[in-house]
N, C-alpha and C positions, 0 to 999 in steps of 0.2 A: 874283142878281148874284154874291154871295159863293160860291155853289155852283159856278157856271160858272167863276169865277176859280180855284177850287181844282183843278178838272179840268184847266184850262189849264196850271197849274204842274206837275202830274204829267206831262203830255205833254211838256213841255220837258225835264224830268229824264230821261225815257225816251229822248228823241232824243240828248241829250248822252251818255248811257250807251252807246247804240248806236254813236255815233261813236268813243268811246273803245275800245270792244271791237273795232271794225274796225281801228283803228290798231294795237292790240296784236297782232291776228291778222296784219295785214300785216307788222309787224315780225318776228313769229315765222316767217312764211313766208319773208321775205327772209333771215333768219338761217339757216333750214334750207337755202335755195338756196345761200347763200354757203358754208356748212359742207359741203354736199354736193359743191360744186365743189372745195373744198379737199381733201375726203376722196378724191374721184376722182383729184386730182393726186397726193396722197400714195400712194394705192394704185398708180397708174401708176408712180411713182418706185420704189416697193418692188419692183414686178414687174420693172422694167427692171434694177434692181440684182441681183435674183436671176437674171435671164437673163444678165447680164454675167458674174456669178460662175460660172454653169453653163458659159458659153462658155469661160472661162479654164480650168476643170477639164477640159473636153473637149479643149482644147489640150494640157494636161499629159498626158492619156491618149494623145493622138495621138503626141506626142513620145516618150513612154516606149515605145510600140509600135515606133516607128521605130528607137530606140536599141537595143532588144532584137533587132531584125533585124540591125542593123549598128552595133557600138559606136562606130565613128568618125563616125557621122552627125552633121551639124551644119546641117540644113536644106538639104542639097545634093543632094536626090534620091537617085540610086543611086551617087553619088560622082563622076559625070561632070557637066560643066556642064549645068544644067537650066534651061530657060526655060519660061514658059507655052506651051502649054496646061497645065491642071491636072494634078497628080499623082493626085488623087482627085476623082472626080465621080460622084455617085450617079445612077442611071438616071432618077430623078424630079426631079433638079436641086435637091434640098433640102440637099445637102452638097457643097461644093466646097473643095478644099485646093490651094494653089499653093506650091511650094518653088522658090525662085529665089536661088541663090548665098548661102545663109545667111539668107534671109528666108522666113518661113513665115506664110501668111495663110489662115485657114479661115472659111467662111461656112456658117451653118446656118439653115434655116427650120423653125420649130416648127409644131405642129398648128393653132395659131391664125393662122398666116401671118406672125408676127413674125420678123424676121431678126436674128440676133446674129453676132458675129465674134470670132475669136481671132487674136492676132498674136504672133509670137516672132521675136526678132532675135539672130542669131549674128554677122552681118556688121558690121565696124567702119566701113564707109563710107570706107575709106582708099585707094580707087583700085584699079587692076588689080593682079593678082599679078605679082611679080617686079620691081616698080619700087621705088625708094627710098621708105621710109615704109610699105610694105605690111607689116602686122602679123598679119593673119588668114589669109593664104594663099588668099583668095577674091576673085574679081572683084566689083565693085560690082553690086548687083541692079538691075533695071529700076525697082523701087519701093523707096523709102527709108522705113523705119519711123522717124519722128522721135520717138523715145521715149528716156527716160533709162535704160532697162533693157536690158542685154545679157546673154544666156545664154552660158555657157562649158562646153564639153564637155572634161572632164579625166579621162575614164574610162581612157584608155590611157597616161597619163603617170605617171611615178614621183615627181614633185615637185608641190607645191601650185602652183596657178595663180591669178593675180589676176583679180578680177571688176571690170571697168572701168565707170565712169559716163561717157557721152559728153559732149563739150563742147557744152552746150546753146546757147551763144552763137553757134556756127557754124551756117550754113544747113543743113548736112547732118548735124548731130549726130554728128560724127566722133570716133572714138577715136584718140588719138595717143600718142606716147611720154610726154607730160606729163599725160595724162588721169588724173584722180583714180581710185584703186582702193581703195574703202573696206574691202574684205575679200578673203579668198582662198577658193578651193574646194579641198578636199583632193585628193590623188591618188586615182585610181580612183573619182571622183565626177563627176557632171554637175550644174551649177547651171542650173535652168530657171526663167526668169521670163516668165510668160505674161500678156498683156494681153487681158482679155475686154471686149467692147464690145456694148452693146445700147441700144435706144431708138428713138423715132420717126424719127430721122435716118437709120436704116439700112433703112427700110421698102422702098425701091426698089433696094437694093444687089445683090439677087440676081434681078432681073427677067430677065437674060440669063445663065444659068449658065456659058455659054462665055466671057463677058467680064464678070465681076462688078466692082462698083465698090469700089475700095479705100477711098477717103475720100469720104463724101457731102458735098454743099455745106453750108456753115455754116447757110444758111437752111432746110435740110431739117428741122430740128427737134432736139429734145433727144437727147443721147447720153450714156450713163452708162458709166463705166470702172471695172472691178475688176481687181485684180492677184492672181495666184496664183504663189507662189514655192516651189519644191521642190528638194530635193537627193536625187538618185537614185544608188544604188551597188549593187554586187553583194552579195547577202545573206550570202555566205560570206567577204567581204573578200578574194576570191581574186585580187586584182590582183598581178601580179609587180612588185616594186619593188627587187629586190636582185640583184647579180651572183652572190652566193654565199650559200646558206643552209646552216647547220650546226646540227643538233639537239643537238650536243654541242660539243666544242671544235674550233676551226679552228686548226691549227698548220702553219706553213711554215718549213722550214729552208732558207734561201736564201743562197747565197754572194755573189750580185751584187745584183740589184734585184728588188723586188716592186712591180709597177705595177698600179694599179686605176683604170680609167677607163671611160667610156661612149662608145659609137659616136656617139651624139648628145650633144654637149656640154651641151645643156639638161637632160639627165637627170642625176640624182644617182647616182654610182656608190656603191652601198650594200652593205655586208656585214652579214649577220645571223648571229650565233652565240649559242647559248644557254649557253655557258660563257665562255671567254676567246678572244680573238684573240691568238695567240702567233706572232711573226715574229722569227727570229734566225738567226745563222750557226751552223755546226757547233761553233764555238768559244764560242758563247753571246753574241757581240757583236751590235751592231745593224747589219743590212744597210741598203741604201738603200730607202726606202719612198716611192713617188711616187704622188700622187693629186691631183686638182684641188680647188679651194676649196669646192665644194659637196658633197664626199664625206662619208659618214656610216658609222659602225660601231656596230651594236647588239650589246650584250653582255648577260650575265645580270643580271637586276634586282638592284640594290643593290651586289653584290659583284663583278660582272664587270669585267675589265680588258682594255685593249689593251696587251699587253706587247711592247715592241720592244727586243730584245736582253736585257740583264740586268734590266730593270725596266719600269715603266709608261712609255708613250710620252709624250714632251714636245712632240710635233709639234702645231702649231695645226690642221693638217688631217691626217686627217679629224676631224670632231666625234664624240666618243664619247658614246653614249647608253645608259644602263643601263636596259634595258627588255626583259625576256624576250619572245621572239616566240612567242606562243601558237599553237595549231594553226589557229585561224581566221584568223591573219595569215600563217602559214607557207605557202609555195607547195606546194599539194597537187595532185599529178598521180597519179591512180590508174592501176592496171594497165589498167583498162577504157578509160582515156582515150587510150591509146597505140596507134598503128597497128602491127599485127603481121601476119606472114605467116600464112596459114590452111592447115589440112590439105589443102585443095583445090589449093593452090599446089604448085610443084615441091618434092619431098621429098628430104631428105638423111638417110640412116640415122644415128641417134645412135651415138656411139662415138668411137674414136680413129683418126686418119688420120696416118700417118708419111710424111714426104717421105724418099725414098731417093736416094742419090747417083746421078746419071744421069737423074733426072726422073720416076721412078716414084712412085706414091702407094700405100701399103699400108694396108689397112683392118682394124681389130680391133673386133669388136662388144663392147666393154667400156668402162667408165668410166675416163678417163685417170688414171693413177697419179701423174703428175707427173714421171716419169723415162722418156724415150724409150728408154733403154738396156734397159729391162725388156721391150721388145717385140722379140723375136728376128726378124731378117729371114727371110722365107720362111714364117713361121708364120701370116701374115695373108693377105688377099686383095688382089691387085693390081687397082686399079680404073682404068678409062679416063676416068671422070667421077664426080663426087661425087653428082650428083643422079640421079633416076630417069628419065633419058633426056629431060628437058625442056630441056636446054641452058642451064639457069640458072647452073650452075657449071662452068666449063671449065678444064682443065689446059693451061697455055701454057708451053712450053719453048723457044719460037722465038727469044727474045732472049738472046744469049750473056751479056749483062750481068746478066740476071735469069732464069736458066733454071728457076727454081722459082716459078712464078706461078699463082695461082688468080684467075679472073675471075668475079665475081658480077654478073649482068646482069638477074636477075629475083628476085622475092620467093622466099625459101627457107624452108621449114618443116622443122625437125629432128624427124623422126618417131621415136618410141621403138622400142626393140628389146629383146631379152632376151639377157643374157650367157649363152652356152652352158655356161660352167664353173660359175658361181655360181647361175644361174637367176634372178638379180635383174634388174629392169628397168633399162634404160640410156636416159637422156633427154638427156644432155649431148653436147657436140661439142668435140673437141680437134683442132687442126691444127698439127702441130709437126714440126721437122726432126730427122733423126738427127745425131749428133755429127760424123760424117764430113763432112757438108755444112758445118758450122760451122768445121771445121778448115781448110777451103779459103778461108775469108773470105767465104763467101756466106751470104745469109739469104733465106728465102722471102718472097714478096710477095703480099699479098691485096688485089686491086683491086676496088673497088665502082664500077660505072659503069652509066649508063642503057642499057637495051637498045633494041630496035627500037620498043618501045611508048613510049619516052621517059620512063617512070617509073623512078625510082632504086630499087635493091633494098633489101629489108628481110630481115635474117637473124634468125630468132627461134626460141627453144626454150622448151618448157614441161615441167614435171615437177619432182619433188622434188630431183633432183641435176642439174638442167639448167644446168650450168656451160658457158659458151662460152669456150674458151681458144684463143688464137691467138698463135703465136710467129712473128715476122716483121713486116715493115712492113705497115701498113694504110693504104691511100690511097683517094682518090676521094670519091664522094658516095653516102651510104647510111646505114642505121641498123642497129644491133645491139641486140636486145631479148632478155633472158633472165629466166626465172622464178626463177633463183637468182643466180649470180655471173657477172661478165664479167671475163676476165683477158687483158690484152694485154701482150706482152713485146716491146719494141723501138720503133722510131720509127714515128710515125703522123701522118697528115694527113687526117683524116676530117671531112667536112662533111655535115650532115643535109640532106635535101630540105626546102626552106622550107615545103612543104605538110604534111609529117609532123612536122617540127620536131625530133624526137628524134634525137640522134646515138647516145647510149648510154642504155639504161634497164635497170636490174637490180632485181629484187625482193630481192636480197641485196646484195652488195658490188660495187663497181667498183674494179678493181685495175690500175694501170698500172705495169709493172715495168721497171727498167733492164736492158739487155743485160749479161750478166756480163763482167767485165774481160777474161777470156781470149778471149771471143768477139769483143769489140770490137777487141782488139789484133790479131786476125787479119784484120780487115776493112780494106779499102782506105782509107788516110788515117788509120788508127789511131783512128777515131771522131771526129776533129776535122777541120773544113773546111780543107783545104790549098789548095783551088782559089782562084784570085785573084778579088777583087772590085774592079770598076772603077766609077768614077763620073764622069759628065760632065753639064754642063747649067748654064744661067744661073739666077741668083736662088735662091730657097729650094728649087726643084725640081731633083732630080738623077735621072739615069737610071742605075740600078745593074744590073750583071750578075753572076751567079754561074754558073760553068761547071765542068764535069767531063768525063770521057771520054765523048764522044758526046752530051752534053746541055748545054743553056743555059737559065738562068732570067733573066728581065729584068722590071724594073718601075720606075715613077716614084715617088720618095720625097720627101716634104716635110720638109726638114731643120729647119724652124721648129717644126712641131707633131709631128714624129716619127711621121708616118702615111703609109702607102702610098696612092697614088691608088686609087680604087675598083676592086676586082677584081685589083689587082696584088699581088705579082709573078706573072707568068705563065710557063708553059713555052714557050720559043721554039723549041726543037728537042730531039729525042731523048726519052728517058724518065728524067727526074731521079729520084733516090732520094727516099724519104719525108722524110728529114731536110732535103733541099733544098726540097721542097714546103712544109715547115713553116718556111721562112725568114721570120722575123718582123721582123727589123730589120737593115739593112745596116751599122749603126753599131756592130756588135759587142755589147759588154756593156750597151748602153742597154736592150735587152730581153733577148736572149741570142744567143750565136753559133750558127750552124748546125752541128749535130753529129749523129752517128748515134743520139743518144739522145732527140732532140726529140719531144714530143707536142703536136700542134696539133689542137684539136677545135672545131668550130663547130656550134652548136645547143644543145639542152637535154641536159645530162649529169645523169642522175638515178639515185640509189641509195637504195633504201629502208633499206639498212644504212649502211655506211661508204664513203667515197671515199678511196682510198689511191693516191698517185702517188709512186713512188720512182724519180726520174729521175737519180739521182746515185749512181753506184758509186764505188769507191775512187779510180780513176784517170780514168775517162772520164765526163764530166758532160753533162747535157742540160737543156733548159728545158721548161716547161709553159706553153702558151698556150691559153686557152679564151675564145672569143667566144660569148656567149649567156648562159646561166644554168647554174650548177652547184648541185646540191642533194644533200645527204646528210640524209635525213629522220630516220632512226632510229625506225622503226615503220611502221604502215600509214597512208598519207597520209590526213589528214582524219578518221581514226578514233582512232588513238593520239596521245598527246601527243608532240611531237618529242623525240627523245633517249631514248625508252623502252628500258629494259634496257641502258643504257650505249652504245647504238649512235648513229649519226648523226654520227660524227667525219669531219672532213676533215683528212687528214695528207699533207703534201707535202714531198718532198726534191727540190730542183732547183737548178741554177745560178741561174736567173732564173725568175720567174713573172709572167705577164701575164694579168689578168682584164679582159675588155672586155664591159661590160654591153650586151646587145642584146635588149630585150624582145620584138622582133618574132617571134622563134621561138615564145615562149610564147603570144603573142596568136594566132599561126597555129594553134597546137595547141588552145587552149581557146576562141578567140574567132571562129573562122571561121563557126560556126553561130550560131543564135539563142542569146541569153543571157537570164537573168532578172534584172531590176532591182527593187529595192524602195525606197520612199521613206524616207529617213533623217530628214529634217526637212521641214516645209512650213508655210506661212502664207498667209493671205488678207488683203488690205488694199485 
């Protein structure tokens, strides 16, 4: 009995032990199952976050590529109003990108079939363009990205721009004038904020690549969001942000007014000089200096000054910043960047061309000495045309008012020749009148105008002594490019072709000289405008006319902001002289009066050496008007430090000076093709 009882007790203990073991095993199995499910969830969440971040980075790469193609891009396709269908769609349907008025959305399908998405918003959701309250210049897109992040393209602007945060309380997440702007994006920079999205909720978003789903239903499943923010800029900081760059000192002797402004009032009219900015009258007093409140002057680090008259300027505007402009900030336009005539274009033989009284042009195969009296009449060659039969440069004596006219209608390359006396090469070009013509009160005229092809002409010369010297008025639309110096004497009104952008480019100096007193005195009107100026019209707009023998200029002028209506003044009849074409202001000394000494240039005026403009002789004075950008680098652009060897000076003598900042010319010159951008800063969150 006791033995059987002992065996029965052992069996009960074994059964209890077995039950306990099963319970423990079941608990362990349950824990493993629960932990496995959690691990699977964590693994999926990590994978989704990685996919969302990869989508955001892909969006950054896409935007960078588009901006490098076109720096003004802001999610607007090719710049024209673009609606779906997609901008990009791969043949297998695994990549689709839609750009719609500042909204960019991209979908990507990975190798495992998962779909991710990136979204970029430039649009402010503030309604159609042109209506009150429109801030972004874009129509509203068909799909609104209701996100607190807005990207801002400030690549082509000269001032910092605000980065707004939309009003989250509004249904459209709109940007308004009272929207919070927590920080700014610098000039020449784009702020990109890309939203990457991934997760189960997007699994069906790309079933139909021709009509992808922007926002999946809430019940579709989990969706993870990651943000990539980056600031992109040009690696050489080569953005144009000033109306005048001087590698040395910028000095202006002005008897009336020096005016510095921008064509677009949102741009800051900025001057950069690596020494001092000195503005004074001939007597050393302070002339009038006009500039808007956002103007800036950069001078030499620590010790530079803006000297107005006898001492430092006390004006509140412009702001003076002591910060030397280094070569990576200085506007660098290399010789290779500039459009030039080629040897295959129409050729003009290098040398000296003298206008003779009666309309003949006599050619001498020698470098110009500076004095036309040294070229004895009859010892040269009378030419019927300056070019090699291409019709690019024609001699026009048909207008009695301007019997000494050269017309440039095609690109002209100055081809080198050899001086038969010295045996030295001749690469420069001089076109000057003999004294007998000047004694009659006449001056030659050089007209640049588009030919039958519609392209405006470029006159260019290359070589060690390739000075281009022209005495007489220079008018029209074209470019003059020299491997050494450019010398103009007399009134000018030359505008560059917007496509080529350069009005004047010299690897040496650019020199604009006044007409000598004795010559001006013999000219009609004594060098000053005696023609009547009339004004009529209601309100701030006036219609002004300037007229002379056989010609009339007319334009609409806003007397409130002192600006001509776009494109005015225009020639209404006849052939106005260059000084009339340079008519900058009908209100006399507000800018400068129209005289026979005026120089008006539109485009990029660039000297690797100095820029010297002496528009003021003892008796007869003239003004200087430049719209675009003026540069005196002082060295090889982008290689030497600005101001190398004491060069890079801007020296001006004029009755009045007007600088009008217009960066479009430089953007046309350097920004028409693809550019390279690099990431200055970036972050993921």
